C-alpha positions as CSV (number, residue, x, y, z in Angstrom):
1,X,7.3,-6.3,-6.2
2,X,6.4,-6.5,-9.8
3,X,2.6,-6.0,-9.1
4,X,3.2,-2.8,-7.2
5,X,2.5,0.3,-9.3
6,X,5.6,2.4,-9.5
7,X,3.6,5.4,-8.4
8,X,2.6,3.6,-5.2
9,X,6.2,2.6,-4.5
10,X,7.3,6.2,-5.0
11,X,4.6,7.4,-2.7
12,X,5.6,5.0,0.0
13,X,9.2,5.9,-0.2
14,X,8.4,9.6,0.1
15,X,5.7,9.2,2.8
16,X,8.0,7.0,5.0
17,X,10.8,9.6,5.1
18,X,13.1,9.8,6.9
19,X,13.1,6.0,6.7
20,X,15.1,4.6,3.8
21,X,13.2,3.5,0.6
22,X,11.5,0.1,0.7
23,X,13.8,-2.4,-0.9
24,X,12.6,-5.7,0.7
25,X,9.0,-6.7,0.0
26,X,8.8,-8.3,3.4
27,X,10.2,-5.3,5.3
28,X,7.6,-3.8,7.7
29,X,6.3,-0.5,6.2
30,X,6.1,1.1,9.7
31,X,3.0,3.1,8.8
32,X,1.1,4.8,11.7
33,X,-2.6,5.3,11.8
34,X,-2.5,8.8,10.1
35,X,-0.1,7.4,7.5
36,X,-2.6,4.6,6.8
37,X,-5.4,7.1,6.3
38,X,-3.2,9.0,3.9
39,X,-2.2,5.9,2.0
40,X,-5.8,4.8,1.6
41,X,-6.6,8.3,0.3
42,X,-3.7,8.1,-2.1
43,X,-4.9,4.6,-3.3
44,X,-8.4,5.9,-3.9
45,X,-7.7,9.3,-5.4
46,X,-4.5,8.8,-7.3
47,X,-4.8,5.1,-8.3
48,X,-8.6,4.7,-8.4
49,X,-8.4,1.7,-6.0
50,X,-11.3,1.6,-3.6
51,X,-10.4,0.1,-0.1
52,X,-13.4,-1.3,1.7
53,X,-13.8,-1.0,5.4
54,X,-13.3,-4.7,5.9
55,X,-10.0,-4.5,4.1
56,X,-8.6,-1.9,6.6
57,X,-6.6,-4.6,8.5
58,X,-3.1,-4.1,9.8
59,X,-1.9,-7.2,8.0
60,X,-3.0,-5.8,4.6
61,X,-0.7,-2.8,5.0
62,X,2.2,-4.4,7.0
63,X,4.6,-5.0,4.2
64,X,4.9,-4.1,0.5
65,X,4.2,-7.8,-0.3
66,X,0.9,-7.8,1.7
67,X,-0.2,-4.5,0.2
68,X,0.6,-5.9,-3.3
69,X,-1.4,-9.1,-2.5
70,X,-4.4,-6.9,-1.5
71,X,-4.1,-5.0,-4.8
72,X,-3.9,-8.2,-6.8
73,X,-7.0,-9.6,-5.1
74,X,-8.9,-6.4,-5.8
75,X,-7.7,-6.4,-9.4
76,X,-8.7,-10.1,-9.9
77,X,-12.2,-9.5,-8.4
78,X,-12.7,-6.4,-10.6
79,X,-12.2,-8.5,-13.8
């Protein structure tokens, strides 16, 4: 989980309440459709990470690891 921004981890732990904080990177995040929209808005407004329509796939947001992988790919393609 070292490539997950701390601010994103904090957001996920708060947004998923009353679920416990994410401790396992392969644990399902259990984000519903509204939660996904809010997460994408957070990524874009607070972290400056643009999520393209074709990236809005359930598998990209299923776990902390898959979300981290998406962010890593975006970071690599931006440089």
